C-alpha positions in Angstrom: 25.8 6.6 -0.1 26.0 3.2 1.6 22.9 1.2 2.5 23.4 2.0 6.2 23.7 5.7 5.4 20.5 5.6 3.3 18.6 3.8 6.1 19.8 6.3 8.7 18.8 9.2 6.4 15.3 7.7 6.1 15.0 7.1 9.8 16.1 10.6 10.6 13.6 12.1 8.0 10.7 10.0 9.4 11.5 10.8 13.0 10.9 14.5 12.2 7.2 13.8 11.4 4.9 13.9 14.4 2.1 11.7 13.3 1.4 8.9 10.8 -0.7 11.2 8.6 2.5 13.1 7.8 4.5 10.0 7.4 2.0 8.5 4.9 2.1 11.9 3.0 5.9 11.6 2.8 5.7 8.0 1.6 3.2 9.0 -1.1 5.4 12.0 -2.1 8.4 9.6 -2.6 6.3 7.5 -4.9 5.2 10.4 -6.9 8.9 11.5 -7.4 9.9 8.1 -8.9 11.0 8.2 -12.5 8.6 6.6 -15.0 8.7 2.8 -15.2 9.4 1.6 -18.7 6.3 0.1 -20.3 8.2 -2.9 -21.6 8.9 -4.0 -18.0 5.2 -4.3 -17.2 5.1 -8.0 -17.9 4.1 -11.0 -15.9 7.7 -12.0 -15.2 8.3 -8.7 -13.3 5.1 -8.8 -11.2 5.5 -9.2 -7.5 3.0 -11.7 -6.2 1.8 -11.4 -2.6 0.9 -7.8 -3.0 -2.7 -6.5 -2.8 -1.9 -4.0 -5.5 -0.2 -4.5 -8.8 3.5 -4.2 -8.5 6.2 -4.6 -11.1 9.9 -4.7 -10.4 12.9 -5.0 -12.6 16.6 -5.0 -11.8 19.8 -5.0 -13.9 23.5 -4.9 -13.3 25.4 -1.7 -14.1 29.0 -2.7 -13.6 28.9 -4.2 -10.1 25.8 -2.2 -8.9 22.2 -3.4 -8.9 19.8 -0.9 -10.5 16.2 -1.4 -9.3 13.2 0.0 -11.0 9.6 -0.5 -9.9 6.0 0.6 -10.3 2.7 0.1 -8.5 -0.9 1.2 -9.2 -1.3 2.1 -5.5 0.2 5.3 -4.2 1.2 4.0 -0.7 2.8 0.9 -2.3 4.6 3.0 -4.9 6.0 5.1 -2.0 7.1 2.0 -0.2 8.9 0.8 -3.3 10.5 4.3 -3.6 11.9 3.9 -0.1 13.3 0.4 -0.9 14.9 1.8 -4.1 16.4 4.7 -2.1 18.1 2.2 0.2 19.0 -0.7 -2.2 19.3 0.5 -5.8 22.8 1.4 -7.0 24.4 -0.9 -4.4 26.4 -4.1 -4.9 24.7 -7.5 -4.6 26.9 -8.2 -1.6 25.9 -5.0 0.2 22.2 -5.7 -0.4 22.5 -9.2 0.9 24.5 -8.1 4.0 22.2 -5.2 5.0 18.7 -6.2 6.2 16.0 -3.6 6.1 16.4 -2.3 9.7 14.8 1.0 8.8 11.4 -0.7 8.3 11.1 -1.5 12.0 12.8 1.7 13.2 10.5 3.9 11.3 7.5 1.8 12.4 6.1 1.1 9.0 5.7 -2.6 9.7 3.2 -1.9 12.5 1.2 0.7 10.5 0.4 -1.3 7.4 -2.5 -3.5 6.8 -1.6 -7.2 6.8 -1.9 -7.4 3.0 0.4 -4.4 2.5 2.8 -5.8 5.1 2.9 -9.0 3.1 3.5 -7.0 -0.1 6.4 -5.1 1.5 7.9 -8.5 2.5 7.5 -9.8 -1.1 9.2 -6.7 -2.5 12.1 -7.0 -0.1 12.4 -10.8 -0.9 12.5 -10.0 -4.6 15.3 -7.4 -4.1 17.2 -10.1 -2.2 16.6 -12.6 -5.0 17.9 -10.2 -7.6 21.0 -9.5 -5.4 21.6 -13.3 -5.0 21.3 -13.9 -8.7 23.6 -11.0 -9.6 26.2 -12.0 -7.0 26.6 -15.4 -8.8 27.2 -13.5 -12.1 29.9 -11.3 -10.5 31.9 -14.2 -9.0 
């Protein structure tokens, strides 16, 4: 699935919910469905700064695809990470860099988060872009 297709799927899914209580429940459910985060990645180097909650993110190359793993101690934030992983993990660095997170505005998440959570979401997106940029130089 391409990044655009993954974004469209999330937008369609969230458009089916009538209110934000249901949307938050869906976000939390996504977080609960994430695979366990390896304990050895819970290190300072993998911490995302700018988040109110504790967030760790790790990425690696598998062939020409970026595999992203992440964890948070807050359920909403973990769900937000799960959404980002659904869109950007298992994609090429070039695709990640060429596809902004349009779904965030279209779903309306950005206007329904506290300022600190919004900053955290921005920090997580920036980290994914940084991983993609770093890995794109390796693949050249």
